[in-house]
VOKEPA-181745 format. One record per residue (C-alpha): residue number from 1; residue in one letter; x, y, z. Coordinates in nm, 4 decimals, decimal comma. Each point is the difference from the previous one (the first is absolute). Layout:
BEGIN
resi	resn	X	Y	Z
NUM	A	X	Y	Z $
...
END
This chain:
BEGIN
resi	resn	X	Y	Z
1	X	-1,8749	3,5384	-0,1458 $
2	X	0,0216	-0,1597	-0,3418 $
3	X	-0,1972	-0,3198	-0,0386 $
4	X	0,2900	-0,2298	-0,0912 $
5	X	0,2440	0,1133	0,2702 $
6	X	0,0490	-0,2730	0,2622 $
7	X	-0,0597	0,0699	0,3661 $
8	X	0,3213	0,0474	0,2004 $
9	X	-0,0069	-0,1352	0,3554 $
10	X	0,2371	0,2164	0,2042 $
11	X	0,2254	-0,1363	0,2787 $
12	X	0,2981	0,1388	0,1869 $
13	X	0,3430	-0,1656	-0,0084 $
14	X	-0,1005	-0,2283	0,2880 $
15	X	-0,3073	-0,1297	-0,1876 $
16	X	-0,2462	0,1919	0,2158 $
17	X	-0,3061	0,1114	-0,1983 $
18	X	-0,0352	0,3722	-0,0718 $
19	X	-0,2929	-0,0085	-0,2417 $
20	X	-0,0561	0,0470	-0,3733 $
21	X	0,2404	0,2196	-0,1968 $
22	X	-0,2128	0,1721	-0,2678 $
23	X	0,1538	0,0416	-0,3459 $
24	X	-0,0743	0,3212	-0,1868 $
25	X	-0,0100	-0,0577	-0,3741 $
26	X	0,2037	-0,2874	-0,1417 $
27	X	0,2308	-0,2640	0,1447 $
28	X	0,2829	-0,1456	-0,2093 $
29	X	0,1299	-0,3506	0,0704 $
30	X	0,3305	-0,0945	-0,1670 $
31	X	0,1440	-0,3506	0,0176 $
32	X	0,2920	-0,1719	-0,1677 $
33	X	0,1327	-0,3552	-0,0011 $
34	X	0,2407	-0,0406	0,2928 $
35	X	0,0039	0,3742	0,0411 $
36	X	-0,2174	0,3044	0,0568 $
37	X	-0,3381	-0,0261	0,1741 $
38	X	-0,1274	0,3460	0,0952 $
39	X	-0,3138	0,2093	0,0326 $
40	X	-0,0277	0,3775	-0,0407 $
41	X	-0,2972	0,2241	0,0769 $
42	X	-0,1151	0,3237	0,1618 $
43	X	-0,2009	0,0382	0,3191 $
44	X	-0,1220	0,2695	0,2362 $
45	X	0,1391	-0,1948	0,2957 $
46	X	0,3723	-0,0175	0,0833 $
47	X	0,1206	-0,3540	0,0717 $
48	X	0,3258	-0,0495	0,1881 $
49	X	0,3065	-0,1589	-0,1509 $
50	X	-0,0189	-0,3708	0,0825 $
51	X	-0,3801	-0,0138	0,0099 $
52	X	-0,1508	-0,3049	-0,1717 $
53	X	-0,2685	-0,0049	-0,2665 $
54	X	-0,1990	-0,3183	-0,0568 $
55	X	-0,2217	-0,0397	-0,3065 $
56	X	-0,1714	-0,2712	-0,1992 $
57	X	0,0901	-0,0470	-0,3662 $
58	X	-0,2671	-0,2335	-0,1289 $
59	X	0,0418	-0,3096	0,2154 $
60	X	0,3565	0,0900	0,1023 $
61	X	0,0952	0,2028	0,3067 $
62	X	0,2841	0,2493	-0,0363 $
63	X	0,1900	0,1908	0,2685 $
64	X	0,2069	0,3106	-0,0616 $
65	X	0,2116	0,2126	0,2314 $
66	X	0,0076	0,3797	-0,0196 $
67	X	0,3581	0,1015	-0,0793 $
68	X	-0,0438	0,3583	-0,1215 $
69	X	-0,2538	0,2810	0,0301 $
70	X	0,0003	0,3438	-0,1633 $
71	X	-0,1889	0,2371	0,2280 $
72	X	-0,0600	0,3536	-0,1322 $
73	X	-0,1271	0,2655	0,2423 $
74	X	-0,3176	0,0127	-0,2058 $
75	X	-0,1380	-0,2726	-0,2199 $
76	X	0,0038	-0,3770	-0,0088 $
77	X	0,2629	-0,2327	0,1450 $
78	X	0,1738	-0,2207	-0,2592 $
79	X	0,0764	-0,3512	0,1257 $
80	X	0,2519	-0,2495	-0,1361 $
81	X	-0,0104	-0,3494	0,1524 $
82	X	0,1957	-0,3174	-0,0722 $
83	X	-0,0861	-0,3681	0,0411 $
84	X	0,0384	-0,1094	0,3617 $
85	X	0,2903	-0,2161	-0,1200 $
86	X	0,1976	0,3228	0,0413 $
87	X	0,0101	-0,0640	0,3760 $
88	X	0,2603	-0,2696	-0,0773 $
89	X	0,2412	0,2875	-0,0580 $
90	X	0,0140	0,0272	0,3809 $
91	X	0,1040	-0,3640	0,0559 $
92	X	0,3682	-0,0844	-0,0320 $
93	X	0,1978	-0,3076	-0,0986 $
94	X	0,3633	-0,0002	0,1113 $
95	X	0,1340	-0,2967	-0,1943 $
96	X	-0,1558	-0,3119	-0,1461 $
97	X	0,1744	-0,2427	-0,2361 $
98	X	-0,2609	-0,1933	-0,1958 $
99	X	0,1522	-0,3066	-0,1641 $
100	X	-0,2027	-0,2554	-0,1979 $
101	X	-0,3245	0,1201	0,1569 $
102	X	-0,3520	-0,0288	-0,1372 $
103	X	-0,1937	0,3163	-0,0727 $
104	X	-0,2221	-0,0646	0,3034 $
105	X	0,3039	-0,0341	0,2259 $
106	X	0,1535	0,3199	-0,1380 $
107	X	-0,3298	0,1838	0,0367 $
108	X	-0,0224	-0,1091	0,3629 $
109	X	0,3467	0,1456	0,0653 $
110	X	-0,0885	0,3300	-0,1652 $
111	X	-0,3203	0,0323	0,2055 $
112	X	0,1450	-0,1301	0,3275 $
113	X	0,0577	0,3443	0,1617 $
114	X	-0,3453	0,1245	-0,1096 $
115	X	-0,3594	-0,0624	0,1032 $
116	X	-0,0818	-0,1282	-0,3490 $
117	X	-0,0541	-0,3686	-0,0758 $
118	X	-0,0013	-0,2178	-0,3129 $
119	X	-0,3426	-0,0347	-0,1624 $
120	X	0,1225	-0,2366	-0,2718 $
121	X	0,3050	-0,0753	-0,2138 $
122	X	-0,0157	-0,1977	-0,3243 $
123	X	0,3528	0,0766	-0,1204 $
124	X	0,2016	-0,3202	-0,0379 $
125	X	0,3707	-0,0782	-0,0071 $
126	X	0,2901	0,1049	0,2192 $
127	X	0,2337	0,2971	-0,0197 $
128	X	0,2139	0,2166	0,2238 $
129	X	0,1005	0,3556	0,0813 $
130	X	0,1464	0,2093	0,2811 $
131	X	-0,2130	0,2492	0,1917 $
132	X	0,2484	0,2348	0,1648 $
133	X	-0,0946	0,3174	0,1881 $
134	X	-0,3307	0,0514	-0,1808 $
135	X	-0,3565	0,0821	0,0979 $
136	X	-0,2658	-0,2691	-0,0226 $
137	X	-0,1711	0,1541	-0,3029 $
138	X	0,3251	-0,0031	-0,1961 $
139	X	0,0497	-0,3603	0,1108 $
140	X	-0,3512	-0,0938	-0,1138 $
141	X	0,0573	0,1549	-0,3426 $
142	X	0,3374	-0,1720	-0,0246 $
143	X	-0,1558	-0,3389	0,0773 $
144	X	-0,2611	0,0596	-0,2698 $
145	X	0,2745	0,0902	-0,2473 $
146	X	0,2348	-0,2909	0,0738 $
147	X	-0,2655	-0,2727	0,0255 $
148	X	-0,2034	0,1435	-0,2886 $
149	X	-0,3280	0,0839	0,1729 $
150	X	-0,2462	0,2871	0,0170 $
151	X	-0,1201	0,1480	0,3291 $
152	X	-0,3598	0,0777	0,0943 $
153	X	-0,0981	0,1327	0,3450 $
154	X	-0,2993	-0,1790	0,1516 $
155	X	-0,2054	0,1894	0,2578 $
156	X	-0,2498	-0,1767	0,2273 $
157	X	-0,2770	0,1956	0,1724 $
158	X	-0,2128	-0,1001	0,3007 $
159	X	-0,2129	0,2030	0,2410 $
160	X	0,0628	0,3220	-0,1883 $
161	X	0,3804	-0,0066	0,0089 $
162	X	0,2983	-0,1706	-0,1606 $
163	X	0,0394	-0,3458	0,1518 $
164	X	0,2683	-0,1433	-0,2297 $
165	X	0,2832	0,1344	-0,2114 $
166	X	0,1650	-0,2563	-0,2237 $
167	X	0,1872	-0,0398	-0,3278 $
168	X	-0,0785	-0,2185	-0,2990 $
169	X	0,2932	-0,0937	-0,2252 $
170	X	-0,1168	-0,1239	-0,3402 $
171	X	0,2178	-0,1357	-0,2769 $
172	X	-0,1970	0,2306	-0,2269 $
173	X	-0,2820	0,2259	0,1015 $
174	X	-0,3031	0,0321	-0,2276 $
175	X	-0,1232	-0,2267	-0,2797 $
176	X	-0,0936	-0,0161	-0,3682 $
177	X	-0,3554	0,1038	-0,0927 $
178	X	0,0384	0,0373	-0,3763 $
179	X	0,0324	0,3797	0,0113 $
180	X	0,1670	0,1543	-0,3057 $
181	X	0,1428	0,3409	-0,0787 $
182	X	0,0736	0,1241	-0,3522 $
183	X	0,2284	0,3011	-0,0381 $
184	X	-0,0016	0,2144	-0,3124 $
185	X	-0,3692	-0,0028	-0,0919 $
186	X	-0,1634	0,3300	0,0946 $
187	X	0,1534	-0,0120	0,3451 $
188	X	-0,0606	0,3290	0,1766 $
189	X	0,1449	0,0604	0,3436 $
190	X	0,2504	-0,2857	-0,0212 $
191	X	0,3697	0,0390	0,0719 $
192	X	0,2570	-0,2527	-0,1195 $
193	X	0,3426	-0,0036	0,1645 $
194	X	0,2859	-0,2001	-0,1523 $
195	X	0,2714	-0,0388	0,2619 $
196	X	0,3702	0,0107	-0,0681 $
197	X	0,0823	-0,3611	0,0841 $
198	X	0,1252	-0,2071	-0,2925 $
199	X	-0,1696	-0,3094	-0,1395 $
200	X	0,2132	-0,3146	0,0235 $
201	X	-0,0774	-0,3199	-0,1880 $
202	X	0,2559	-0,2064	0,1936 $
203	X	0,1455	0,0210	0,3494 $
204	X	0,3151	-0,1234	0,1671 $
205	X	-0,0677	-0,0970	0,3592 $
206	X	0,2546	0,0175	0,2803 $
207	X	-0,0310	-0,1066	0,3612 $
208	X	0,2077	0,0203	0,3163 $
209	X	0,3780	0,0274	-0,0122 $
210	X	0,1508	-0,3474	0,0299 $
211	X	0,2390	-0,0497	0,2944 $
212	X	0,3658	-0,0681	-0,0640 $
213	X	0,0927	-0,3539	0,1100 $
214	X	0,3089	-0,2164	-0,0094 $
215	X	0,0376	-0,3361	-0,1742 $
216	X	-0,1834	-0,1725	0,2850 $
217	X	-0,2965	0,2399	-0,0190 $
218	X	0,0922	0,1918	0,3164 $
219	X	-0,0826	0,3689	0,0104 $
220	X	0,3142	0,2139	-0,0215 $
221	X	-0,1540	0,3487	0,0186 $
222	X	-0,1376	0,2387	-0,2570 $
223	X	-0,2261	-0,0482	-0,3004 $
224	X	0,0531	-0,0432	-0,3707 $
225	X	-0,2307	-0,0034	-0,3025 $
226	X	-0,3771	-0,0002	0,0476 $
227	X	-0,2213	-0,3071	-0,0209 $
228	X	-0,1382	-0,0829	-0,3456 $
229	X	-0,2423	-0,2646	-0,1284 $
230	X	0,1622	-0,1440	-0,3131 $
231	X	0,0180	-0,3447	0,1620 $
232	X	-0,3802	-0,0199	0,0079 $
233	X	-0,0650	0,1951	-0,3204 $
234	X	0,1714	-0,1835	-0,2817 $
235	X	0,3404	0,1581	0,0557 $
236	X	-0,0986	0,3682	-0,0397 $
237	X	-0,0363	0,2650	0,2684 $
238	X	-0,2915	0,1846	-0,1573 $
239	X	-0,3653	-0,0513	-0,0885 $
240	X	-0,1799	0,1564	-0,2953 $
241	X	-0,3405	0,0489	-0,1572 $
242	X	0,0044	-0,0841	-0,3712 $
243	X	-0,3277	0,1739	-0,0772 $
244	X	0,1199	0,3165	0,1726 $
245	X	0,3295	-0,0209	-0,1943 $
246	X	-0,1876	0,0361	-0,3298 $
247	X	-0,1839	0,3088	0,1248 $
248	X	0,2493	0,1738	0,2283 $
249	X	0,3378	-0,1395	-0,1127 $
250	X	0,2308	0,1564	-0,2578 $
251	X	0,1725	-0,0995	-0,3232 $
252	X	0,3420	-0,1586	0,0061 $
253	X	0,2871	0,1627	-0,1901 $
254	X	-0,0979	-0,1309	-0,3465 $
255	X	-0,3780	0,0200	0,0597 $
256	X	-0,0535	-0,3726	-0,0423 $
257	X	-0,1547	-0,0721	0,3386 $
258	X	-0,1535	0,1784	0,2955 $
259	X	0,1993	-0,0424	0,3197 $
260	X	-0,0901	0,0352	0,3653 $
261	X	0,0237	0,3169	0,2036 $
262	X	0,1791	-0,1162	0,3146 $
263	X	-0,0402	0,1258	0,3530 $
264	X	0,0925	-0,1378	0,3397 $
265	X	-0,1557	-0,0490	0,3403 $
266	X	0,1770	-0,0691	0,3283 $
267	X	-0,1511	-0,1888	0,2921 $
268	X	0,2788	0,0455	0,2517 $
269	X	-0,1615	-0,2240	0,2627 $
270	X	-0,0732	-0,2974	-0,2281 $
271	X	0,2409	-0,2937	0,0385 $
272	X	-0,1859	-0,2699	-0,1961 $
273	X	0,0403	-0,0278	-0,3829 $
274	X	-0,3499	-0,1410	-0,0600 $
275	X	-0,1619	0,2746	0,2052 $
276	X	0,2171	0,2606	-0,1714 $
277	X	-0,1215	-0,1290	-0,3379 $
278	X	-0,3626	0,0247	0,1130 $
279	X	0,0493	0,3547	0,1334 $
280	X	0,1644	0,1093	-0,3252 $
281	X	-0,2806	-0,1462	-0,2097 $
282	X	-0,2506	0,1853	0,2151 $
283	X	0,1931	0,3248	-0,0459 $
284	X	0,0054	-0,0564	-0,3768 $
285	X	-0,3798	0,0063	-0,0148 $
286	X	0,0138	0,3618	0,1113 $
287	X	0,3095	0,0951	-0,2012 $
288	X	-0,1444	-0,0937	-0,3431 $
289	X	-0,2811	0,2563	0,0199 $
290	X	0,0411	0,3761	-0,0408 $
291	X	-0,0434	0,1800	0,3313 $
292	X	-0,3098	0,1991	-0,0775 $
293	X	-0,2987	0,1148	0,2031 $
294	X	-0,3373	0,1432	-0,0912 $
295	X	-0,1947	0,2322	0,2283 $
296	X	-0,3663	-0,0102	-0,0940 $
297	X	-0,3531	0,0407	0,1317 $
298	X	-0,1644	-0,3309	0,0837 $
299	X	-0,2820	0,0944	-0,2382 $
300	X	0,2434	-0,0556	-0,2896 $
301	X	0,0462	-0,3666	0,0868 $
302	X	-0,1878	-0,2642	-0,1961 $
303	X	-0,1518	-0,2736	0,2128 $
304	X	-0,0797	0,1634	0,3313 $
305	X	0,1740	0,1486	0,3009 $
306	X	0,3227	-0,1267	0,1501 $
307	X	0,1646	-0,0085	0,3390 $
308	X	0,3560	0,0657	0,1087 $
309	X	0,2263	-0,2810	-0,1217 $
310	X	-0,2380	-0,1322	-0,2659 $
311	X	0,1450	-0,1076	-0,3356 $
312	X	-0,1130	0,1902	-0,3106 $
313	X	0,0578	-0,0699	-0,3697 $
314	X	0,1555	0,3033	-0,1730 $
315	X	-0,0030	0,0592	-0,3752 $
316	X	0,2077	0,2997	-0,1059 $
317	X	-0,1033	0,0548	-0,3609 $
318	X	0,2099	0,3159	-0,0301 $
319	X	0,3118	-0,2149	-0,0399 $
320	X	0,1053	-0,1896	-0,3127 $
321	X	-0,0165	-0,2871	0,0514 $
322	X	-0,2545	0,0609	0,2710 $
323	X	0,0922	-0,0871	0,3562 $
324	X	-0,2054	-0,2735	0,1619 $
325	X	0,0827	-0,0109	0,3682 $
326	X	-0,1282	-0,1524	0,3198 $
327	X	0,0181	0,2686	0,2646 $
328	X	-0,1302	0,0500	0,3512 $
329	X	-0,1838	0,2722	0,1843 $
330	X	0,2870	0,1340	0,2092 $
331	X	-0,1625	0,3199	0,1249 $
332	X	-0,3584	0,1097	0,0617 $
333	X	-0,1274	0,3465	0,0899 $
334	X	-0,3662	0,0363	0,0955 $
335	X	-0,1697	0,3323	0,0604 $
336	X	-0,3092	-0,0341	0,2197 $
337	X	-0,2465	0,2841	-0,0566 $
338	X	-0,3462	0,0133	-0,1534 $
339	X	0,1177	-0,3167	-0,1776 $
340	X	0,3161	-0,2089	0,0068 $
341	X	0,2509	0,0884	-0,2721 $
342	X	0,2733	-0,2609	-0,0409 $
343	X	0,3280	0,0399	-0,1873 $
344	X	0,2511	-0,2825	-0,0251 $
345	X	0,3572	-0,0489	-0,1109 $
346	X	0,0560	-0,3162	-0,2019 $
347	X	0,3517	-0,1291	-0,0519 $
348	X	0,3201	0,0649	0,1860 $
349	X	0,0179	0,1278	0,3547 $
350	X	0,2816	0,2386	0,0899 $
351	X	0,2223	-0,1183	0,2880 $
352	X	-0,0627	0,1785	0,3292 $
353	X	0,2666	0,1098	0,2468 $
354	X	0,0271	-0,3305	0,1857 $
355	X	0,0506	-0,1867	-0,3285 $
356	X	0,2741	0,2409	-0,1062 $
357	X	0,1925	-0,0537	0,3228 $
358	X	-0,0632	-0,3764	-0,0141 $
359	X	0,1446	-0,0104	-0,3485 $
360	X	0,2936	0,2094	0,1155 $
361	X	0,0686	-0,2422	0,2844 $
362	X	-0,0095	-0,2952	-0,2398 $
363	X	0,2380	0,1749	-0,2416 $
364	X	0,2500	0,0748	0,2762 $
365	X	-0,0265	-0,3591	0,1251 $
366	X	0,0897	-0,1151	-0,3506 $
367	X	0,2899	0,2471	0,0038 $
368	X	0,1200	-0,1700	0,3179 $
369	X	0,0551	-0,3211	-0,1969 $
370	X	0,1815	0,1852	-0,2766 $
371	X	0,2353	0,1835	0,2370 $
372	X	0,0731	-0,3115	0,2027 $
373	X	0,0719	-0,1920	-0,3159 $
374	X	0,2759	0,2321	-0,1209 $
375	X	0,2705	-0,1911	0,1846 $
376	X	-0,2108	-0,2627	0,1775 $
377	X	0,1417	0,1037	0,3362 $
378	X	-0,2386	0,2586	0,1414 $
379	X	-0,1680	-0,1405	0,3084 $
380	X	-0,3760	-0,0357	0,0267 $
381	X	-0,0063	0,2203	0,3094 $
382	X	0,1888	0,2797	-0,1739 $
383	X	-0,2172	-0,0092	-0,3104 $
384	X	-0,3223	-0,0120	0,2011 $
385	X	0,0976	0,3053	0,2050 $
386	X	0,0841	0,1811	-0,3227 $
387	X	-0,3375	-0,0848	-0,1501 $
388	X	-0,1947	0,1071	0,3085 $
389	X	0,1839	0,3314	0,0184 $
390	X	-0,0505	0,0659	-0,3703 $
391	X	-0,3712	-0,0814	0,0112 $
392	X	-0,0511	0,2147	0,3106 $
393	X	0,1762	0,2978	-0,1591 $
394	X	-0,1941	-0,0380	-0,3236 $
395	X	-0,3363	-0,0201	0,1780 $
396	X	0,0922	0,3003	0,2150 $
397	X	0,0746	0,1894	-0,3200 $
398	X	-0,3449	-0,0921	-0,1325 $
399	X	-0,1610	0,1217	0,3213 $
400	X	0,1855	0,3313	-0,0213 $
401	X	-0,0996	0,0375	-0,3649 $
402	X	-0,3641	-0,0545	0,0910 $
403	X	0,0093	0,3085	0,2225 $
404	X	0,1045	0,2331	-0,2837 $
405	X	-0,2387	0,2139	-0,2005 $
406	X	0,0131	-0,0255	-0,3785 $
END
């Protein structure tokens, strides 16, 4: 066995010890912020689907569950295992309406049907969402998305077996260690990806659909225009970045001034103008930068190694003027063999399936307000049923699409 490959302690699905599962050759560990956490390797043994693999990564314990094996008649067995968080796929939440809850309260609801507990939660503020007919893992990811946190599984080990499975929800995982990456100067083996999303230097922010009321403030049914924040923002419903306008804006008609590039964001569950303003300003920080990522060997970084979630200074000297960005390590792939080879992705993480469906649900919820506001008479019950049916059909379509071969 290669010197740098960690030892895999092998258990069955009921946590009974089987032994040591020997790795032949290399083991690849892939992890992504709020997403993938997998190991892949080959072995002469044949583990069973659902078996658990426990290993120590420095001072941190990790647990993975075997989800797929490729077993040729002759040769080595290929094993693909996912973080033990994947067991939350088997726990179900029928319906939970989270209104003005803290992140810790929401996390407790998401984990309630599971055997997982809360290790810590430093995300502040209150928010809300609906968890309707979803598995606990989807609910956990949704909580992280709505409350703005990042999930880390925490595994405790005692007497040679897993004694504790818990979740840590951080406002932002990782830290700043002064690491810098310069693109465009003799960079071999580096891939830059510029994504298709536009850069916006100003954003309009819209919240929940406002209820229709009579002269006495009584609810009469239906919704009209969405909440805005002009009353707490000097009379305008948008926020902008003047420095970004000079770089990413465009000329006006007579080329006398650079004007903003406007976009919009919708927070369909926000009903407070001040909070809506804060959420829009936060979204603007992301919108004013080009969506670009750099995949590079850690050896190309200046200042030392970095961990998942760490912040890195990026200088892209291939652009004129050069791009100077603050980016994060959003993906890390380590190959354990004779040595440990680490490759990281710095920049923008691609949304995974749960985020796509979460975004779809939010868009349809916003559509609910628009449809109900056409004549102001559609009942809440009717519009809610319509939304639920539409979301269910759309998610079913995604599931069917996932089964197709391309």
